[in-house]
Structures are given as C-alpha cells and as structure tokens.
C-alpha positions, 0 to 999 in steps of 0.5 A, spaced: 613 861 850 616 856 845 613 849 846 617 843 843 614 836 841 620 832 842 620 825 839 626 820 838 628 813 836 622 812 831 626 806 828 622 805 821 626 801 816 624 800 809 619 795 810 616 799 816 618 794 821 624 794 826 629 788 827 624 786 833 618 785 828 615 791 831 610 796 826 614 802 827 610 806 822 604 804 827 607 806 833 609 813 830 602 814 827 599 812 834 604 817 837 603 823 832 595 822 833 595 823 840 600 828 840 595 832 835 591 834 841 597 838 845 595 845 844 601 850 841 606 846 839 611 850 835 617 845 833 618 838 833 625 835 834 626 828 833 633 826 836 635 820 832 635 813 830 630 815 824 631 809 820 632 802 824 636 800 818 639 806 816 635 806 809 633 812 805 626 809 805 626 809 813 628 816 813 623 818 808 617 815 811 618 818 818 619 825 814 613 824 811 609 822 817 612 828 822 612 833 816 604 832 815 604 833 822 608 839 822 605 842 816 598 842 818 600 846 824 605 851 820 611 849 824 618 846 822 621 839 824 628 838 826 632 831 826 639 829 828 642 822 826 642 816 831 647 810 831 642 806 827 642 812 821 646 812 815 649 819 814 648 819 806 641 816 807 640 822 812 643 827 808 639 825 801 632 825 805 633 830 810 638 834 808 641 838 814 635 836 818 632 842 819 626 843 815 621 848 815 613 847 815 613 848 807 618 842 806 624 847 805 631 845 808 632 851 813 639 849 816 646 851 816 651 846 816 657 846 820 661 844 813 657 842 807 663 839 804 663 834 810 658 828 811 657 830 819 650 832 820 651 838 825 647 844 823 643 850 826 637 854 824 632 859 828 625 858 830 622 865 832 628 867 835 630 861 838 636 858 836 636 850 834 643 846 834 643 839 832 649 835 833 652 829 830 654 824 835 654 818 830 660 813 831 658 808 825 658 801 827 658 803 835 652 804 840 656 809 844 656 816 841 662 821 840 662 829 838 668 831 834 673 836 835 670 840 829 663 840 832 665 842 839 669 848 836 663 850 831 659 849 837 663 854 841 663 859 836 656 859 835 654 860 842 659 865 843 654 870 840 647 870 844 641 868 841 635 872 842 631 867 845 636 862 848 639 856 845 636 849 844 641 843 843 639 836 840 643 830 839 642 823 840 646 820 845 645 823 852 650 827 855 649 824 862 651 818 867 646 814 871 650 809 875 644 805 878 644 802 871 650 798 869 649 798 861 648 806 861 655 808 861 657 804 855 651 807 851 651 814 852 656 820 849 663 818 851 666 825 851 661 828 856 666 833 859 668 836 852 661 838 851 660 840 858 666 845 857 663 848 851 656 849 854 657 852 861 655 859 862 653 860 854 646 861 854 643 854 853 636 853 855 636 845 854 639 839 851 635 834 848 637 827 847 634 820 846 637 813 844 636 810 851 628 809 850 626 811 857 625 818 860 631 821 864 633 828 866 639 831 869 644 837 868 650 838 864 654 844 867 648 847 869 644 846 863 638 842 863 638 835 859 632 831 857 632 824 854 625 822 851 622 815 851 622 811 845 617 811 839 618 804 837 619 801 844 621 804 850 626 801 855 623 798 862 628 801 867 625 796 872 628 790 869 634 787 873 640 793 872 644 788 868 639 787 863 635 791 857 628 790 857 624 793 851 616 793 851 611 796 847 608 803 848 610 809 844 612 815 848 614 822 847 616 829 851 614 836 851 618 841 852 616 848 855 620 854 854 616 859 858 622 861 861 629 860 857 632 859 864 628 854 867 625 850 862 620 844 864 619 837 861 613 832 861 612 825 858 606 823 854 604 816 852 600 814 846 594 810 848 596 802 846 592 796 848 599 792 848 602 797 852 608 794 857 608 788 853 615 785 852 618 785 846 626 783 848 631 782 853 638 783 852 644 782 856 649 787 853 655 783 857 654 776 853 650 779 847 644 774 849 638 776 846 631 773 847 624 776 844 617 775 845 613 776 851 615 773 858 613 766 860 
C-alpha cells in the first residue's frame, strides 16, 4: 500500500499571512503537527497555491515546513503550481516540484526550456505526474496541448504500481454550486480523453478549499480542503464563504484500481470562524466574522 498526505492551498506569503490576514504559516504548522500522528505516510503532495503572493519567500517557507515533515519520515514531497503561484518563483525554489527526502530535485520536466512546471517522478514504482494548470491572472485553470501530448506519451507506458496525477484545478463539475464551473479546469474533456483507460489510479487537485470527489473518465478524483482556510459549501450557492480550519486528505492506494480517500482536520479552537464572504458575480467581498 502507498499512503499519500495530500495538502493544498497553503497560501503563505512573504510575510507569512494571506491576503485576508490569516496566519498561513500557523495553519500549515498546525496541520502538519496533527498529520504527524498518521502512520505510514509514503509521500506528501501539495496541489498548488503554495505562495499567496506568488513570492519565492512564500514557496521557501512552505518547502521548509513540509520538507522537515518529509525528511523526518524519509519520504519525498511533491508540489504543483496554483493560480496564486508565479512560475519563476516556483522554479527558483521548488525546481520541478518533485523533491526527494534529501532535498534533491527528483523530477523530470516536460521541457526544461519552458517555464511550464509539469514533471514526473517515481516513488517506489508509483508514477507521480504533476500538471501545470496555471493561467496567469485568472482564477480558472487550463492544460496546454504540449502538456496533454506529453501526458499521453507517458501514460502509453504502464507504470509498475500505477499512476497518480496531481494538478491545482479540479477536473470536475458541481452544478449545485453556481460559482464552481468558472473556477475549475476549463478543458476537462481534453484531460478525460487522455486518462481514459490508461492506468491512472487517482487524480488529486485543490483550489476550491473544500473536500469533493468524483470521477473523470472512470478515474477517481479527490479534491483536498484548503490548509489556510476552507470554503463552507453550506453558504448560499452564489456566495463563497471562507472559514478557519485547516484540512487535508489522506489517499490510500492499497488497491491501485480502488483508492480510498479520507479528510482530516487540524485541531483549532477557532475552527469554523468566518474569514470572508465573496460574491463572484459582483466582486463584492466582506471580511471578518458574521454579525
């Protein structure tokens, strides 16, 4: 069995706080402390929005905290870009995004001459592929044709223990939530065409800050809750409500054809406290607790 700790949306800036004034470093440390009680973690994957401000300093802080957690267990840690990230800063600090327990870059990039942060590495026979769905200046995601062609070529060769794909923007639709469609991967069908029937065990994503799961062309998809904040899906469907309470997912690949996912939450006395409410249509945003 392979067990993955799946983190997402750490949003650590150069100051350590996100744009809403949340202590993102403290949220990450709280999450890692509680995750430290989980047995038999083989790999950590962080699916984007590493740095809230896109800074190298934010990337470095996350890499140091997650790297310490991984090094203590002798396991690798893997990162993808998110819409808040800057590819240059990501590359400067995280390289390919596939880092061994010794801190060495273990990933093979799609094309080192490009700034795209798509890469692949092997973890005890399990192939880990990270895709770069970042569209600079936009909240939604998109996968380029070169990435999709590269992914097709990789998947045409079976991996010993299967393949896990990680990216920031979920390749899912959730019609019950009005804003979801415009936030997620915009060319879902293109990715579905590539992964169908090609031995992918799971697709891991983040971005929407709450746990949701589904299938893409028969492949299980798991979206991790946010570390810095989580989004409360019980808000009115047209609004995005962010609350405190770091979360993460645990992925168990006991059977590559039937992975299991469960969510864990960091202990936090302020869990559930409102941080912001945002209306994606009007752009109006309020911060602080409800009256």
